[in-house]
Steps between C-alpha positions, in 0.01 A plus 500: 500500500244364746546155344863499613414585860217244509729231360776591747259488796350163407838356408635578845205324669539168316712214632844482347450166325169605343620830355596338170140384449371849570735647240416227247128555550538874462705465183252250360212735575675786319592274208143380466389863499715558193373181336132548574403457134613139510202275570483184702500387858853359490659835576294550813588152622857617552387777731227326696598131500865437423654775711312415822567133421873566493480672835303213655730241347799661669325494838391138459852390413636684803245331728576162345871544570431606860274199560752258350779647714286474813406139430867415448588619848213316671 
């Protein structure tokens, strides 16, 4: 029961556009807990490399669009 309240508290503190990454990371963490007998580093790459990479990629694309729009108006 405390997991629910912790999740709810943290979920409310995160920016709206990054909430999907928080949920994906949480689900991946739980899934990897069930699959802990599977060996290999590939499964941890999803949690520690690909998910933060997706979040950064979204921010970089947003910044790129803003810069291109600003340069158009100059």
